[in-house]
N, C-alpha and C positions, 0 to 999 in steps of 0.2 A: 547522301542524306546522313545527318549527323546522328550518332547514338546517344541513348538516354544518359550515359554517364558523362556526357560532356555538359550537362546542365545540372545545376544545384538541386538538392532534394529538399524536402520540407524543412527538416533541421537546419540545413545550411542557409536556406532563405531566411528563416528566423533569425539566425546568427548575424547574418549579414545586415538585416533591418535593424538589429539592436545596436550595430556600430554606426548607424546613421542617424538616429533618433536620440531624444533625451530621455534618459531613465531616472525615474524617481525610486528611491529605496523606501521600503515600507516603513522602516523605524524612522524615517525622516519626514513622513508625510501624515498630515492630520486633516481628513475631510473637513472643509468649512463652506460657507455659502459662496465664497468668492470662487471657488474651483468647480467647474462642470465635470462631475465624476460620471464616467459612462462604463457599464459592465457590458462587454460584447460578446458574453457567452449566449448560448440559446436559452429560451425561456425555460425549459426544463431543468437546466443546470442550476438556475437560481433557487430551487426548491431547497437546496442544502444551505441557503442563506446568501447574503451579499452586503457589501459594505454600506453603511448608513449614509442616506443621501445620494445613492447611485441611480441612474436611470438606465435600465436595460435596453440597448439596442443591439439586437443580434448582429454579429459580424458579417453574416451574409446579406444584411439589409442596410448596413451603416452608410454606405456612400448615398443610397436613395433617401434615407430618412432623416440624415443629419440636417437636412434644410428645413424640416419641419420644427427644429427646435429653436430657429431664429437666433443662431449664435453669431456675434461678430467674429470676424476673422482673427482679431487678437485675443479673444476670450481664452483664459487659462483652461485646458482640457486635460484631464488624467484618465486614460484609458486602463482597463485591466480584464484579465480573462482568468481561466483556471490556473495556468502556470507561466504565463508571460509571453507565450509564442503569438497567439492570435493577436494580442493587443500590440505587440511589436509591428506586425504587419499592418494593422488597421491605423497605427499611429503614423506610419509612412505614407499611407494612402491620404489621409486627412491632409498631411503636409503638401502633398501634390495638389490637392483641391484649394490650398491657399491658406488653410488654417496655420497660424504663424507660432503657436504657444501650446504645443502638444505633446504629452509625455506619456510614457508607459510604465506602469507599476511594475517593478522587478519581481519576479517569481509569482505574480498573480495572487489570486486569494488564497492559494495553497500556502505560500510563504506568509502572507498576512495572518492566516490561521495558526499556522506553526509559531509565529511570535505572540500569539494570544492576544492580538488586536480584536477589537469588537465585531460580532457578526450579527446581522439582524435577519429576521424572517419577512418575507413579504417586501414589496418594494413597487417601484414604477416601471412598468414594460411598454414600450413604443413598439407598436406592430404596424405592419404594413396595411392591414384592414382598417386602421382608424388612427386618427391623429390624437385620441384621447388616451389618458394613462389608466391602466387596470392593475388590480392586484395580482401579484405573481403567486404561482402555486406555492403552497407551503406543506413541508413534511409535518409528519405528526409530531406533537409537542410533548415532551417527556420532562417532567421535574425530577432530576436525579437524586434531590433531597427527600424525596417522598416514595417510600417503598411500594405503596398501592398504586402510584403513577408508573413507576418501573414496571411492576407485575403486570399492569394493564397493557403495557407496550408489547408484551407476548401473547400473540393470539391463542397459543397452545394451551393457555391457562384456562380458557374457555371450554376445552373439549371435555366431554363426558363419555364414559365407556361403560359397556354391559359387563358386569362382574358374574362370577360363577353362581352366585346365589340368586341370579336373576334381576338384581337391583342396580340400577343405573347411578354411577356415582362420578363425582368429578375426578379427572385424571390427576394422579400423583406420579411425577416422573423423576426417578433417581438415576437414570443412566447417562448423565452428562458426560461421564469419562468415555462413553462410546461417541456420542454425538450430542450437540446442542441444537436448540431451536432458534431460528432467527427472529429478532423483534420486529415490529411494524416499521420502525424506522428503516431497518436495512431492507426490508422487503418493498417499502415504498421506493427507495432509491433504485433497487434492483428492477422492479417492474416499470417505474418511469423511464428509465434509461432503455429497457427492452421494448416498451411499448411506444415511446415517442422520440427517441434519440439514436436507436440502434443502426449501425452501419458497419460494413468492414473497415478495420483499422489498417493504417499505412497502405492504403490501396487506391485512394481516390483523393481529389481535391475539392469535391464540392461540400457545401456547408456541413451537412451531417456527418460526412466522413472526417472532416476536420474535428469537429467537436467530438465525435466518439474517440478519435485517436489521442486527443488533449486529455480526455477523461481517463483512458486506458493508461496512457504514459504517466500520468499523475499518480495512479495507483502504486506504481513501483516506489516512488519517492516517499509516498505515505507509509508503506510497509517498511521500508529502510528506517525512516524516522521513528516508527512505532517501537522498534527494538534499540534505538539508540545509535543507528547508523547513519550513513549518508551514501549518496551515489558518486561522491568524489573518490573515497578509497574503498568502497564496497560495491557489491553487485547483488541484485536481486533476480532470481529465476522463479518465474510462476511454474508450478508443477501441478499434477493432479490431486495430489495428497501428500501427507507426510511420508508415507512408505516410498512414493516416487522419489521425493527429496533425499531420503536416507539412501536408497539405492543409487542415486546419482553420485553421491559422495562417494560410496563404496566403489563404484565404477571407475570414478576418475583418480582414484588412489590405488586401484588393485595392482598397478605395475610399479608403484613406488616400493623401494625396498623396505621390509620390515613387517612387523605384526600389528594387529588391531587388538587393542585391550576392550573388552565388552564387560559388562556386570550382570550380576543376577537380577538387578532391578529391570532390565531392559524389556520393552515390548519387541515382539519379534521383528518388527520393521527396522529396528536398530540393531539386530543381531543377526539373523539369517542372511542379509545380503553380503555381510562381511565373512561369515562362515562359508558362503557359496563361492567366495572369490580368493580365498586365502586362509591363512593360519590366524586363529584367534587365541588370546589368553584370557581366561575368565577370572573375575575378582568377586568374592562372595560377599555375604552381609554378616553383620554382627548379630548378637542374640536378640536384639531388639529391631531387627529387620532394617537396620540402616547400612549403608555402604561402608565398607571395611577399608577406610582411607589408609591405614598403615599397610595392609596388603597391597594397595594399589601403588603406594610409593615403593614398596619393595619389587614389585613387577617392573616398574618404570626404570629402577635402578639397575635391574639384572637382565631384562630382555630388551632386544631391539624394538621399540614400540614406534609406530609411524602415526597412529591414531588412537586417541581415547573416545570411544563411543559411549556416551552416558545421557540418561535420560533427565531432563530438567524437572520433572516430577514423576513418582512412580504412578502407573496406571492403576495398581491394585491397591496400594497402601496409601497414596496420596503424599508421601515424604519428599521432600525437595532436597536433593543433594546440593552441597555448596559448589555451585558450578564454577564460580571464579577462583576458588581455592583450588579446585582440580585443575582448571585452566592453567594456573601458575605452576602446579606440579609438573603437567605435562611439558609446558614450554621450558621449564629448566632441564628437562631430560630429552629435549629435541624432538617432542611429539607435538602433532596437532590435536585439537579437540572438536568433535561434533556433538552438539546438544540437540538431543530431540525434544524440541518444545511443545509437542502436541498437548500434553496435559497441563503444561505451564503457563502458556501465554493467556488464557482467559482469567487467570487467578492471581497472577503476580506480575509486577513490572519488570521487563527484561532490558537490559542494557549490554549490548556486545562489546562495549568500550572501544577506544580507539585502538588501531593496530600496534601503536608503540607501547601500550599498557601491557604489563606483564600478565595480567589476568583476562586479556581480551578473548572473545570466543571466535574461533576461525570459522567455523560453519554453525549455522542455527537453522533447524527445520521446523515446520509448523503447517497446519491445516485450517482452513476456514471454518469447516464444519464443527470444529472443537470449539470455536470462540464465536458463536452467533452470527457466521456469515453464511452465504450460500454453499451447499455442498457441491463438491467437485473441484475445487481449487486449493493448492496450498502454495508454500513458497520456501525457497532456500536463500539464505544470505550468506554470502562469503566475502572475504577481502580480497581486492583485486591482485594483490601481491602473489596469490596462488594461481593466477593464471598460467604461470610459467609451468606448473605441473602438467596440466591437461585440458584445463577449461578452454572452451571457446565463447567469449563473451559478446554481447550484442551492443547495438548503438547506445551510447551513453550509459552503459552498464545495466542494461535492461535486457532481459532474455525470458522468451516463453517456449515452452516444449509442449505445444498443443497444436491440432489443427486450427490455423488462424481463424476460421469462420466460427470456432466453438468459444474463442476467449472473451471478447470485450464484455459481455454482460457479467460474467463471474469476476472478472478482474476489478471492474468498477464496484461490483457489490462487496468485493473483499475488501477494497480500499476504504469504502464507506465505513466498515465497522470499525476502523482504527482512527477515526477522527475524534 
């Protein structure tokens, strides 16, 4: 009896399929009436939007339902899914059924969205129960140019509390440095996935599991792109929070020779792990409570520093250190840099920059609950050249450090907030 490692896994099957089919690049494709555009994602996935003119035919029902569309075998058909995996497999299947002019959209709707191509809400869904088309489920609509519309997207703004004088008043919440509240758009994606699409990821081949796996895998790429990185030269690790991510950096570098430079701006999460595992050198603040960069440069010049651990935004004062200037200083003196992005990510665009850039960020940590995502998940981004230190990376530079049954809904909810 053969062993499982004699047969290709899901990723390899998708890669093999892409080598046998026609691929359409999103920057070369414009939907028009001459092309039958088919979204092979499940109905719940299209709540986040779909390409204009697309008909949703879920991958698990495509072979059965394609006949209802009365297409000629030479009709030009373009299939897409979330990331380009399911559409590649579906494209190959339609070829076996005799359809001669079928292509898969490279990168799926994730790549389409990344390029800024138009996405619409609602669409036509072909279901097994009826040959008629019906409106797809829509996510809450928000006008980001209208403050009242943005505010209304946060259910917490409707909360009223009993005050000490006995009067009930509207909640005024000023503790966003500790945690933030998710908007309805994030809650919608989270509950829709949990309620209608949830399944174990990486563990089964049925339709629901494939869909959940694709959504979960896409969240890694979304997180990398959100910070200006990619999964070709970088890696994303899903962690439980920022503290977990900072502790992981400390753990993998603890046996590396040298000291860790920490500052008086740091949250304990970016300080105590390094103190617990080795020697640290502290850099203080100026009279206006900003980081003393001259003192930092002097330490880098005179001490053997392996890592500069610095906050992207101070959780007490809100001041944002010049992280790229600090990165340049660190690299000039042979050190790496770890930026605690917990307080920064929700308020300022972050760009880790390419690894060859002298001001690139080696490690970036963050947490979902600090930036309007569900509680219980964070991530660490690092450049894959660092794997030679001690890291073990997962498939395609995606790693999660959770009990697998706990991950999918938080991972997909996290990714939703970055779109």
